[in-house]
C-alpha positions, 0 to 999 in steps of 0.5 A: 501537544506533540509536533509529530513529523511523518514520513511516507512510503508508496508501494504500487501494485497491479490490480490483478496481482493485488486483488486476485489469486494467492493473498499470502505474499501480499499479506507477508509484505504488509506484515513486514511493513507493519513490523517496520512501523509503517501504517497503511493510511490510503489506497489510490486506484488508477483504473484508466484501463478497459476494465477491472484488474487493468489499472494499478493501485498505490498503497500509501503508508506513513510512520513517525519520522525517526 
């Protein structure tokens, strides 16, 4: 049994920026994180605002601790 220890990274983005318009910059950022060994494991949305696109989304990544 392997005792893997993890490190985590949280990236916050506004919903409007993440889910509308050109996805190229977000894909580039995700590909860069993946190239560094980060794996997206969860998303957390905060939509306390008045409607769609008014909150923030936190992208949670993990990778084995180096």
